[in-house]
N, C-alpha and C positions, 0 to 999 in steps of 0.2 A: 504494500500500500504506500503510495507516495506521501511524504511528510505533510504536504499541503492539504491532502485529503483527510489525513488523520487529525490535523489541527482544526479542521472545519467542524469537528464534532462539537456540539453545544456544551459538553462537559467542560471544555477548556475555557469557556466563558463564565463558568460558575465561580462565584466569589467564595473565598474562604477566610476565616478569621482566626484560625488556630495559630498561635505564636507561642512556642515553648522551646526550651533548650533541646529536647529530645524529639527525634522524628518519629512519626507514626504513619500508618497507611493513609493514602489520600481519601479512601472511603471513610475512614474515621474523621478526618478533617472536614469533609463535606457534611457528614452527619452533624457534627457540632455546629457548623455554620448554619445549618438548617434548623437548629434548635432541637435536634433529636438527641436522645440519650445514646452515647457510644456503647455498643455491645462488644466488649472485649472478647478475645478468643478464650475458650475454656482451657483450664490446666490439662496437660496431657496425662493419660493414664500412667500409673506407676511403672508398668512394663516398658513403656516407651522411654521414660526417664532412665530406667535401669539399662535398657539397650543402648542408649546414648552414651552412658558412662562405661559400659563393659567392653572388654576386648572382643574382637571379631570372633574369636574361637568360642565364645559363650553365647552368641546371639541365638543360635538354634534352641538352646535350653530355655532362654528367657522368652522367646516367642511362643514356645509350646506350653509355658506355665499358665495356669488358670487365672 
């Protein structure tokens, strides 16, 4: 898609008022600008957190745990 065509999308004309030190998703920024409550992502399940911290050799065991 050419850049000009992409930038013609009305979303790029949408105002936003989110100004903070940390960056967040543009979807969250637009929600706040529209006065909507930001719905943050849920915390990942324990097995995903464990898999993220475990060595690759343990992933099969973690993934098969209840």
